OpenMM code with the backbone's topology and positions (N, CA, C; nanometers):
from openmm import Vec3, app, unit

residues = "UNK UNK UNK UNK UNK UNK UNK UNK UNK UNK UNK UNK UNK UNK UNK UNK UNK UNK UNK UNK UNK UNK UNK UNK UNK UNK UNK UNK UNK UNK UNK UNK UNK UNK UNK UNK UNK UNK UNK UNK UNK UNK UNK UNK UNK UNK UNK UNK UNK UNK UNK UNK UNK UNK UNK UNK UNK UNK UNK UNK UNK UNK UNK UNK UNK UNK UNK UNK UNK UNK UNK UNK UNK UNK UNK UNK UNK UNK UNK UNK UNK UNK UNK UNK UNK UNK UNK UNK UNK UNK UNK UNK UNK UNK UNK UNK UNK UNK UNK UNK UNK UNK UNK UNK UNK UNK UNK UNK UNK UNK UNK UNK UNK UNK UNK UNK UNK UNK UNK UNK UNK UNK UNK UNK UNK UNK UNK UNK UNK UNK UNK UNK UNK UNK UNK UNK UNK UNK UNK UNK UNK UNK UNK UNK UNK UNK UNK UNK UNK UNK UNK UNK UNK UNK UNK UNK UNK UNK".split()
positions = [
    Vec3(10.3636, 5.6257, 7.7570),
    Vec3(10.3261, 5.7090, 7.6489),
    Vec3(10.3474, 5.5945, 7.4979),
    Vec3(10.2600, 5.5836, 7.4134),
    Vec3(10.2891, 5.5008, 7.3016),
    Vec3(10.3371, 5.5859, 7.1644),
    Vec3(10.3599, 5.5152, 7.0850),
    Vec3(10.4391, 5.5867, 6.9893),
    Vec3(10.3636, 5.6805, 6.8904),
    Vec3(10.2232, 5.6625, 6.8896),
    Vec3(10.1658, 5.7190, 6.8566),
    Vec3(10.1218, 5.9073, 6.8899),
    Vec3(10.1298, 5.8554, 7.0329),
    Vec3(10.0976, 5.9660, 7.1178),
    Vec3(10.2495, 6.0611, 7.1295),
    Vec3(10.3701, 5.9890, 7.1000),
    Vec3(10.4880, 6.0626, 7.0997),
    Vec3(10.4861, 6.1555, 6.9771),
    Vec3(10.4633, 6.0823, 6.9036),
    Vec3(10.4486, 6.1350, 6.7168),
    Vec3(10.3680, 6.2395, 6.7280),
    Vec3(10.2762, 6.2698, 6.7923),
    Vec3(10.1317, 6.3692, 6.8216),
    Vec3(10.1950, 6.4749, 6.8663),
    Vec3(10.2982, 6.4398, 6.9792),
    Vec3(10.3850, 6.5649, 7.0753),
    Vec3(10.4659, 6.6326, 7.0103),
    Vec3(10.5696, 6.5515, 6.9319),
    Vec3(10.6395, 6.6029, 6.8415),
    Vec3(10.5846, 6.6924, 6.7464),
    Vec3(10.4980, 6.6524, 6.6655),
    Vec3(10.4158, 6.7426, 6.5499),
    Vec3(10.3476, 6.8674, 6.6244),
    Vec3(10.3029, 6.8747, 6.7534),
    Vec3(10.2617, 6.9505, 6.7719),
    Vec3(10.3948, 7.0560, 6.8266),
    Vec3(10.5020, 7.0107, 6.9035),
    Vec3(10.5963, 7.0831, 6.9169),
    Vec3(10.6791, 7.1526, 6.8048),
    Vec3(10.6430, 7.0878, 6.6908),
    Vec3(10.7549, 7.1468, 6.5767),
    Vec3(10.6670, 7.2940, 6.5196),
    Vec3(10.5507, 7.2951, 6.5562),
    Vec3(10.4714, 7.4184, 6.5368),
    Vec3(10.4702, 7.5463, 6.6219),
    Vec3(10.5625, 7.5189, 6.7169),
    Vec3(10.6065, 7.6168, 6.8580),
    Vec3(10.7299, 7.6553, 6.8103),
    Vec3(10.7659, 7.7638, 6.8390),
    Vec3(10.9135, 7.8389, 6.8666),
    Vec3(11.0022, 7.7990, 6.9671),
    Vec3(11.1213, 7.7820, 6.9421),
    Vec3(11.2163, 7.7429, 7.0407),
    Vec3(11.2266, 7.8187, 7.1397),
    Vec3(11.1651, 7.9272, 7.1570),
    Vec3(11.1633, 8.0225, 7.2945),
    Vec3(11.0409, 7.9162, 7.3574),
    Vec3(10.9381, 7.8918, 7.3141),
    Vec3(10.8142, 7.8379, 7.3939),
    Vec3(10.8776, 7.7090, 7.4028),
    Vec3(10.9329, 7.6221, 7.3737),
    Vec3(10.9668, 7.5113, 7.3990),
    Vec3(11.0422, 7.5039, 7.5148),
    Vec3(11.1623, 7.5857, 7.5090),
    Vec3(11.2633, 7.6194, 7.5997),
    Vec3(11.1691, 7.6526, 7.7622),
    Vec3(11.1058, 7.7612, 7.7353),
    Vec3(11.0190, 7.7907, 7.8658),
    Vec3(10.9422, 7.6892, 7.9165),
    Vec3(10.8829, 7.6165, 7.8133),
    Vec3(10.7995, 7.4673, 7.8782),
    Vec3(10.8963, 7.3903, 7.9329),
    Vec3(10.9780, 7.3576, 7.8902),
    Vec3(11.0999, 7.2359, 7.9300),
    Vec3(11.1212, 7.2983, 8.0682),
    Vec3(11.1502, 7.4460, 8.1064),
    Vec3(11.2036, 7.4971, 8.2181),
    Vec3(11.0753, 7.5029, 8.3149),
    Vec3(10.9473, 7.4986, 8.2822),
    Vec3(10.8509, 7.4856, 8.3613),
    Vec3(10.8028, 7.3509, 8.4200),
    Vec3(10.8057, 7.2515, 8.3344),
    Vec3(10.8230, 7.1361, 8.3827),
    Vec3(10.9199, 7.0632, 8.4404),
    Vec3(11.0489, 7.1149, 8.4462),
    Vec3(11.1298, 7.0596, 8.5243),
    Vec3(11.1283, 7.1546, 8.6786),
    Vec3(11.0624, 7.2607, 8.6947),
    Vec3(11.0598, 7.3503, 8.7952),
    Vec3(10.9572, 7.2394, 8.8667),
    Vec3(10.8508, 7.2019, 8.8031),
    Vec3(10.7436, 7.1686, 8.8602),
    Vec3(10.7673, 7.0060, 8.9294),
    Vec3(10.8548, 6.9212, 8.8438),
    Vec3(10.9117, 6.8128, 8.8983),
    Vec3(10.9857, 6.8529, 9.0324),
    Vec3(11.0703, 6.9639, 9.0136),
    Vec3(11.1597, 6.9711, 9.1305),
    Vec3(11.0890, 7.0118, 9.2584),
    Vec3(10.9571, 7.0833, 9.2507),
    Vec3(10.8792, 7.1212, 9.3732),
    Vec3(10.7844, 6.9928, 9.4229),
    Vec3(10.7768, 6.8969, 9.3337),
    Vec3(10.6905, 6.7930, 9.3847),
    Vec3(10.7203, 6.7370, 9.5117),
    Vec3(10.8766, 6.6899, 9.5419),
    Vec3(10.9265, 6.6390, 9.6749),
    Vec3(10.8799, 6.7296, 9.7727),
    Vec3(10.9009, 6.8401, 9.7827),
    Vec3(10.8796, 6.9482, 9.8619),
    Vec3(10.7302, 6.9503, 9.9168),
    Vec3(10.6238, 6.9388, 9.8166),
    Vec3(10.4808, 6.9603, 9.8694),
    Vec3(10.4565, 6.8621, 9.9847),
    Vec3(10.5319, 6.7301, 9.9642),
    Vec3(10.5390, 6.6218, 10.0741),
    Vec3(10.5917, 6.6571, 10.1662),
    Vec3(10.6937, 6.7237, 10.2002),
    Vec3(10.7608, 6.7438, 10.2821),
    Vec3(10.7300, 6.8960, 10.3916),
    Vec3(10.6683, 6.9995, 10.3118),
    Vec3(10.6345, 7.0957, 10.3703),
    Vec3(10.5380, 7.0790, 10.5067),
    Vec3(10.4481, 6.9972, 10.4785),
    Vec3(10.3305, 6.9767, 10.5820),
    Vec3(10.3850, 6.9311, 10.6936),
    Vec3(10.5072, 6.8817, 10.6846),
    Vec3(10.5874, 6.7956, 10.7825),
    Vec3(10.6769, 6.9429, 10.8707),
    Vec3(10.7155, 7.0005, 10.7600),
    Vec3(10.7822, 7.1337, 10.8390),
    Vec3(10.7462, 7.2336, 10.9060),
    Vec3(10.6441, 7.2765, 10.8237),
    Vec3(10.5842, 7.3870, 10.9014),
    Vec3(10.4176, 7.3412, 10.9684),
    Vec3(10.4274, 7.3036, 11.1203),
    Vec3(10.3139, 7.2718, 11.1616),
    Vec3(10.2781, 7.4214, 11.2438),
    Vec3(10.1608, 7.3787, 11.3098),
    Vec3(10.1070, 7.4863, 11.3686),
    Vec3(10.1896, 7.5369, 11.4774),
    Vec3(10.2712, 7.4040, 11.5670),
    Vec3(10.3193, 7.4521, 11.6594),
    Vec3(10.4766, 7.5156, 11.6309),
    Vec3(10.5190, 7.4822, 11.5392),
    Vec3(10.6403, 7.5848, 11.4649),
    Vec3(10.6281, 7.7140, 11.4634),
    Vec3(10.4761, 7.7203, 11.3727),
    Vec3(10.4594, 7.8664, 11.3332),
    Vec3(10.4277, 7.9160, 11.4755),
    Vec3(10.3558, 7.9051, 11.5745),
    Vec3(10.3462, 7.9590, 11.6803),
    Vec3(10.5015, 7.9736, 11.7734),
    Vec3(10.5702, 7.8886, 11.7517),
    Vec3(10.7198, 7.9273, 11.8403),
    Vec3(10.8120, 8.0044, 11.7577),
    Vec3(10.7945, 8.0136, 11.6014),
    Vec3(10.8651, 8.1416, 11.5228),
    Vec3(10.8231, 8.2582, 11.5654),
    Vec3(10.6642, 8.2938, 11.6432),
    Vec3(10.6156, 8.3901, 11.6489),
    Vec3(10.6395, 8.4117, 11.7841),
    Vec3(10.6913, 8.3620, 11.8378),
    Vec3(10.7350, 8.3422, 11.9876),
    Vec3(10.6326, 8.3664, 12.0973),
    Vec3(10.5289, 8.2317, 12.0189),
    Vec3(10.4083, 8.2304, 12.1361),
    Vec3(10.4140, 8.0762, 12.1636),
    Vec3(10.3216, 8.0299, 12.2926),
    Vec3(10.3635, 7.8945, 12.3284),
    Vec3(10.2295, 7.8026, 12.2604),
    Vec3(10.1756, 7.8670, 12.1970),
    Vec3(10.0791, 7.7619, 12.1026),
    Vec3(10.0032, 7.8665, 12.0065),
    Vec3(9.9205, 7.7989, 11.9091),
    Vec3(9.8292, 7.8809, 11.8290),
    Vec3(9.7264, 7.9898, 11.8833),
    Vec3(9.6789, 7.8924, 12.0077),
    Vec3(9.5658, 7.9585, 12.0430),
    Vec3(9.6232, 8.1127, 12.1125),
    Vec3(9.7373, 8.0817, 12.1765),
    Vec3(9.7727, 8.2070, 12.2567),
    Vec3(9.8422, 8.3288, 12.1355),
    Vec3(9.8670, 8.2548, 12.0320),
    Vec3(9.9423, 8.3676, 11.9204),
    Vec3(9.8204, 8.4126, 11.8841),
    Vec3(9.6946, 8.3347, 11.8053),
    Vec3(9.5590, 8.4343, 11.7531),
    Vec3(9.4912, 8.4756, 11.8872),
    Vec3(9.4851, 8.4595, 12.0152),
    Vec3(9.4493, 8.5954, 12.1127),
    Vec3(9.5804, 8.7049, 12.1122),
    Vec3(9.6831, 8.6938, 12.0630),
    Vec3(9.7573, 8.7967, 12.1067),
    Vec3(9.7624, 8.9104, 11.9638),
    Vec3(9.7516, 8.8337, 11.8302),
    Vec3(9.7102, 8.8715, 11.7541),
    Vec3(9.5609, 8.9647, 11.7471),
    Vec3(9.4651, 8.8979, 11.7777),
    Vec3(9.3150, 8.9726, 11.8165),
    Vec3(9.3573, 9.1410, 11.8886),
    Vec3(9.4623, 9.1445, 11.9805),
    Vec3(9.4550, 9.2910, 12.0443),
    Vec3(9.5516, 9.3760, 11.9982),
    Vec3(9.6180, 9.3259, 11.8829),
    Vec3(9.7058, 9.4201, 11.7980),
    Vec3(9.5981, 9.4851, 11.6832),
    Vec3(9.6078, 9.6005, 11.6510),
    Vec3(9.5477, 9.6717, 11.5645),
    Vec3(9.5935, 9.6300, 11.3986),
    Vec3(9.4886, 9.5994, 11.3032),
    Vec3(9.5266, 9.4933, 11.1802),
    Vec3(9.6247, 9.6241, 11.0833),
    Vec3(9.5628, 9.7651, 11.0780),
    Vec3(9.6615, 9.8261, 10.9660),
    Vec3(9.6688, 10.0015, 11.0332),
    Vec3(9.5628, 10.0525, 11.0988),
    Vec3(9.5718, 10.1846, 11.1489),
    Vec3(9.4997, 10.1438, 11.2765),
    Vec3(9.5306, 10.2264, 11.3686),
    Vec3(9.4603, 10.2167, 11.4784),
    Vec3(9.3768, 10.3590, 11.5089),
    Vec3(9.2738, 10.3892, 11.5477),
    Vec3(9.1916, 10.4973, 11.5702),
    Vec3(9.2534, 10.6027, 11.6316),
    Vec3(9.3235, 10.5395, 11.7385),
    Vec3(9.3769, 10.6188, 11.8292),
    Vec3(9.5213, 10.7034, 11.7743),
    Vec3(9.5554, 10.6377, 11.6707),
    Vec3(9.6607, 10.6966, 11.6062),
    Vec3(9.6283, 10.7706, 11.4788),
    Vec3(9.5354, 10.8413, 11.4829),
    Vec3(9.4475, 10.9056, 11.3621),
    Vec3(9.5073, 11.0177, 11.3288),
    Vec3(9.4827, 11.1343, 11.4253),
    Vec3(9.5850, 11.2346, 11.3946),
    Vec3(9.7136, 11.2330, 11.3603),
    Vec3(9.8063, 11.1495, 11.3936),
    Vec3(9.9448, 11.1320, 11.3490),
    Vec3(9.9269, 11.0947, 11.2004),
    Vec3(9.8577, 10.9815, 11.1580),
    Vec3(9.8520, 10.9195, 11.0436),
    Vec3(9.7809, 11.0137, 10.9252),
    Vec3(9.7122, 11.0987, 10.9784),
    Vec3(9.6562, 11.2031, 10.8669),
    Vec3(9.7666, 11.3102, 10.8364),
    Vec3(9.8411, 11.3493, 10.9554),
    Vec3(9.9340, 11.4884, 10.9139),
    Vec3(10.0780, 11.3822, 10.8305),
    Vec3(10.0951, 11.2567, 10.8661),
    Vec3(10.1753, 11.2190, 10.7812),
    Vec3(10.1256, 11.1852, 10.5894),
    Vec3(9.9577, 11.1846, 10.6498),
    Vec3(9.9359, 11.1171, 10.4757),
    Vec3(9.9218, 11.2990, 10.4062),
    Vec3(9.8713, 11.4019, 10.4687),
    Vec3(9.8751, 11.5304, 10.4381),
    Vec3(10.0084, 11.5923, 10.3816),
    Vec3(10.0983, 11.5344, 10.4815),
    Vec3(10.2489, 11.5806, 10.4293),
    Vec3(10.3226, 11.5388, 10.3028),
    Vec3(10.2743, 11.3746, 10.2809),
    Vec3(10.3033, 11.2970, 10.1747),
    Vec3(10.2426, 11.3393, 10.0452),
    Vec3(10.1157, 11.3444, 10.0518),
    Vec3(10.0297, 11.3833, 9.9841),
    Vec3(9.9450, 11.5062, 9.9438),
    Vec3(9.9561, 11.6257, 9.9695),
    Vec3(9.9110, 11.7277, 9.9884),
    Vec3(9.8060, 11.7594, 9.8649),
    Vec3(9.8312, 11.6994, 9.7532),
    Vec3(9.7537, 11.7691, 9.6074),
    Vec3(9.5953, 11.6728, 9.6452),
    Vec3(9.6553, 11.5478, 9.6874),
    Vec3(9.5345, 11.4343, 9.6942),
    Vec3(9.4200, 11.4306, 9.7768),
    Vec3(9.4308, 11.5433, 9.8844),
    Vec3(9.3382, 11.5095, 10.0004),
    Vec3(9.2222, 11.5860, 9.9294),
    Vec3(9.1865, 11.6690, 9.8945),
    Vec3(9.0519, 11.7391, 9.7846),
    Vec3(9.0058, 11.6253, 9.7555),
    Vec3(9.0468, 11.5517, 9.6258),
    Vec3(9.0286, 11.4517, 9.5432),
    Vec3(8.9433, 11.3401, 9.6307),
    Vec3(9.0511, 11.3001, 9.7352),
    Vec3(8.9710, 11.1974, 9.8292),
    Vec3(8.8562, 11.2087, 9.8818),
    Vec3(8.8625, 11.3235, 9.9495),
    Vec3(8.7376, 11.3746, 10.0077),
    Vec3(8.6148, 11.4060, 9.9399),
    Vec3(8.6398, 11.4672, 9.7850),
    Vec3(8.5399, 11.4503, 9.6988),
    Vec3(8.4670, 11.3070, 9.6918),
    Vec3(8.5837, 11.2148, 9.6534),
    Vec3(8.5513, 11.1009, 9.6167),
    Vec3(8.4537, 11.0183, 9.7422),
    Vec3(8.5241, 11.0128, 9.8631),
    Vec3(8.4289, 10.9828, 9.9538),
    Vec3(8.2896, 11.0282, 9.9399),
    Vec3(8.2685, 11.1659, 9.9286),
    Vec3(8.1657, 11.2223, 9.9283),
    Vec3(8.0409, 11.1859, 9.8341),
    Vec3(8.1323, 11.1424, 9.7334),
    Vec3(8.0165, 11.0849, 9.5980),
    Vec3(7.9994, 10.9339, 9.6381),
    Vec3(8.0737, 10.8486, 9.7153),
    Vec3(8.0354, 10.7290, 9.7954),
    Vec3(7.9374, 10.7510, 9.8812),
    Vec3(7.9393, 10.7982, 9.9462),
    Vec3(7.8412, 10.8541, 10.0651),
    Vec3(7.6894, 10.8786, 10.0077),
    Vec3(7.6812, 10.9632, 9.8914),
    Vec3(7.5685, 10.9703, 9.8365),
    Vec3(7.5388, 10.8819, 9.7338),
    Vec3(7.5752, 10.7676, 9.7162),
    Vec3(7.5617, 10.6745, 9.6429),
    Vec3(7.5852, 10.7274, 9.4981),
    Vec3(7.6608, 10.7638, 9.4765),
    Vec3(7.6891, 10.8470, 9.3190),
    Vec3(7.8176, 10.7265, 9.2480),
    Vec3(7.8102, 10.6470, 9.1578),
    Vec3(7.9331, 10.5785, 9.0857),
    Vec3(7.9700, 10.6075, 8.9561),
    Vec3(8.0689, 10.5745, 8.9146),
    Vec3(8.1070, 10.5649, 8.7694),
    Vec3(8.0741, 10.4177, 8.7413),
    Vec3(7.9835, 10.3787, 8.6813),
    Vec3(7.9507, 10.2443, 8.6240),
    Vec3(8.0269, 10.2304, 8.5114),
    Vec3(8.1559, 10.1342, 8.4588),
    Vec3(8.1820, 10.0918, 8.3463),
    Vec3(8.1909, 10.2469, 8.2900),
    Vec3(8.2391, 10.3316, 8.3135),
    Vec3(8.2554, 10.4622, 8.2286),
    Vec3(8.1688, 10.5367, 8.1901),
    Vec3(8.0694, 10.5230, 8.2845),
    Vec3(7.9101, 10.6049, 8.2230),
    Vec3(7.9102, 10.7156, 8.2725),
    Vec3(8.0038, 10.7455, 8.3345),
    Vec3(7.9691, 10.9202, 8.4219),
    Vec3(7.9380, 10.8710, 8.5624),
    Vec3(7.9254, 10.9794, 8.6208),
    Vec3(7.8865, 10.9626, 8.7593),
    Vec3(7.7351, 10.9447, 8.7463),
    Vec3(7.6585, 10.8376, 8.8152),
    Vec3(7.5184, 10.8291, 8.8451),
    Vec3(7.4836, 10.8573, 8.9557),
    Vec3(7.4004, 10.8966, 9.0185),
    Vec3(7.3400, 10.8979, 9.1545),
    Vec3(7.2129, 10.8132, 9.1554),
    Vec3(7.2923, 10.6877, 9.2602),
    Vec3(7.1612, 10.5771, 9.2388),
    Vec3(7.0918, 10.5945, 9.3297),
    Vec3(7.0950, 10.6811, 9.4264),
    Vec3(6.9800, 10.6919, 9.5235),
    Vec3(7.0120, 10.6219, 9.6754),
    Vec3(6.9307, 10.6508, 9.7648),
    Vec3(6.9467, 10.5544, 9.8680),
    Vec3(6.9298, 10.4213, 9.8858),
    Vec3(6.8729, 10.3452, 9.8170),
    Vec3(6.8619, 10.1837, 9.7720),
    Vec3(6.9251, 10.1739, 9.6952),
    Vec3(7.0394, 10.1101, 9.6264),
    Vec3(7.1159, 10.0758, 9.5415),
    Vec3(7.0304, 9.9955, 9.4302),
    Vec3(6.9681, 10.0350, 9.3032),
    Vec3(6.8815, 9.9958, 9.2662),
    Vec3(6.9499, 9.8734, 9.1116),
    Vec3(6.9642, 9.7391, 9.1716),
    Vec3(7.0242, 9.6465, 9.1105),
    Vec3(6.9924, 9.6125, 8.9826),
    Vec3(6.8622, 9.6172, 8.9945),
    Vec3(6.7998, 9.5609, 8.8743),
    Vec3(6.7668, 9.6575, 8.7568),
    Vec3(6.8099, 9.7951, 8.8023),
    Vec3(6.7642, 9.8848, 8.6974),
    Vec3(6.8467, 9.8981, 8.5719),
    Vec3(6.7889, 9.8939, 8.4637),
    Vec3(6.8811, 9.8835, 8.3666),
    Vec3(6.9511, 10.0331, 8.2891),
    Vec3(7.0331, 10.0924, 8.3615),
    Vec3(7.0698, 10.2336, 8.3459),
    Vec3(7.1496, 10.2192, 8.1959),
    Vec3(7.2098, 10.1188, 8.1750),
    Vec3(7.2985, 10.1234, 8.0611),
    Vec3(7.1827, 10.1244, 7.9150),
    Vec3(7.0930, 10.0619, 7.9115),
    Vec3(7.0048, 10.0912, 7.8125),
    Vec3(6.9452, 10.2554, 7.8049),
    Vec3(6.9272, 10.3186, 7.8647),
    Vec3(6.9244, 10.4242, 7.8964),
    Vec3(7.0314, 10.5517, 7.8435),
    Vec3(7.1440, 10.4996, 7.8598),
    Vec3(7.2537, 10.5484, 7.8107),
    Vec3(7.2507, 10.5040, 7.6388),
    Vec3(7.2106, 10.4255, 7.6498),
    Vec3(7.2332, 10.3858, 7.5044),
    Vec3(7.1413, 10.4606, 7.4152),
    Vec3(7.0276, 10.4462, 7.4590),
    Vec3(6.9386, 10.5435, 7.3856),
    Vec3(6.9649, 10.6952, 7.3854),
    Vec3(6.9985, 10.7279, 7.4599),
    Vec3(7.0240, 10.8858, 7.4607),
    Vec3(7.1448, 10.9256, 7.3585),
    Vec3(7.2577, 10.8176, 7.3542),
    Vec3(7.3396, 10.8197, 7.2337),
    Vec3(7.2895, 10.7909, 7.1182),
    Vec3(7.2132, 10.6706, 7.0636),
    Vec3(7.1855, 10.6317, 6.9576),
    Vec3(7.0645, 10.6756, 6.9225),
    Vec3(6.9589, 10.7166, 7.0159),
    Vec3(6.8219, 10.7883, 6.9806),
    Vec3(6.7401, 10.6578, 6.9125),
    Vec3(6.6636, 10.6792, 6.8019),
    Vec3(6.6010, 10.5670, 6.7894),
    Vec3(6.6347, 10.4701, 6.6996),
    Vec3(6.7709, 10.4492, 6.6685),
    Vec3(6.8246, 10.3423, 6.6326),
    Vec3(6.8566, 10.2155, 6.7485),
    Vec3(6.8549, 10.3117, 6.8684),
    Vec3(6.9081, 10.2451, 6.9665),
    Vec3(6.8269, 10.0991, 7.0327),
    Vec3(6.7274, 10.0910, 6.9798),
    Vec3(6.6528, 9.9475, 7.0201),
    Vec3(6.6477, 9.8377, 6.9272),
    Vec3(6.7260, 9.8813, 6.8003),
    Vec3(6.7770, 9.7251, 6.7317),
    Vec3(6.9129, 9.7052, 6.7687),
    Vec3(6.9627, 9.8058, 6.7828),
    Vec3(7.1432, 9.8276, 6.8009),
    Vec3(7.1484, 9.7455, 6.9679),
    Vec3(7.0829, 9.7925, 7.0290),
    Vec3(7.0989, 9.7374, 7.1669),
    Vec3(7.0310, 9.5622, 7.1843),
    Vec3(6.9072, 9.5526, 7.1371),
    Vec3(6.8291, 9.4233, 7.1227),
    Vec3(6.9476, 9.3046, 7.0596),
    Vec3(6.9951, 9.3336, 6.9684),
    Vec3(7.0692, 9.2595, 6.8852),
    Vec3(7.2172, 9.1899, 6.9507),
    Vec3(7.2837, 9.3136, 7.0061),
    Vec3(7.4109, 9.3044, 7.0679),
    Vec3(7.3770, 9.2402, 7.1825),
    Vec3(7.2837, 9.2309, 7.2466),
    Vec3(7.2432, 9.1459, 7.4059),
    Vec3(7.2020, 9.0111, 7.3703),
    Vec3(7.0927, 9.0100, 7.2706),
    Vec3(7.1009, 8.8866, 7.2115),
    Vec3(7.1895, 8.7902, 7.1572),
    Vec3(7.2784, 8.8550, 7.0619),
    Vec3(7.3976, 8.8129, 7.0289),
    Vec3(7.4999, 8.7284, 7.1660),
    Vec3(7.5139, 8.8265, 7.2653),
    Vec3(7.5719, 8.7625, 7.3659),
    Vec3(7.5507, 8.7675, 7.4608),
    Vec3(7.4191, 8.7003, 7.4859),
    Vec3(7.3585, 8.6740, 7.6024),
    Vec3(7.4129, 8.5378, 7.6836),
    Vec3(7.4451, 8.4575, 7.5611),
    Vec3(7.4581, 8.3015, 7.6090),
    Vec3(7.6728, 8.3084, 7.6154),
    Vec3(7.7040, 8.4241, 7.5933),
    Vec3(7.8453, 8.4049, 7.5891),
    Vec3(7.8929, 8.3546, 7.4553),
    Vec3(7.8263, 8.3238, 7.3509),
    Vec3(7.8499, 8.2340, 7.2430),
    Vec3(7.8798, 8.3248, 7.1275),
    Vec3(7.9541, 8.3139, 7.0178),
    Vec3(7.9928, 8.3818, 6.9227),
    Vec3(7.8593, 8.3553, 6.8079),
    Vec3(7.7831, 8.3579, 6.7319),
    Vec3(7.6973, 8.3681, 6.6325),
    Vec3(7.7475, 8.3382, 6.5003),
] * unit.nanometer
topology = app.Topology()
chain = topology.addChain("A")
for resn in residues:
    res = topology.addResidue(resn, chain)
    for name in ("N", "CA", "C"):
        topology.addAtom(name, app.Element.getBySymbol(name[0]), res)
């Protein structure tokens, strides 16, 4: 690092709070301490050691064993889990069922717009937001809507 680079860094650091500089130094030190481990971990954590830690002879046998285990909930335990859920969250059952029914009917709350029925095929190219703006602003909507989206179309500030 040249003397000019060092002076530039000192000037930038002088505009920061002592707390920020202390956190930055701690982060830099932690990163330097982690570097040697990034070279050692690949040699310590090998597929054979992972399989052995899980009690399998090989990764392939471990994978085959995991395929037979249910991921989260087994369909055969459905009645037991429903009982546990209903006992723990008795007030949530009606809300969850109503939400599930809305999803099945393709009714969604998009960006706080309220529940909108999107029909059997989701209309990805429908401009539903423009209709909400027109309902809210009336005749002033065309100028407001057009200017806003033109100004923000390229994600640049005018």
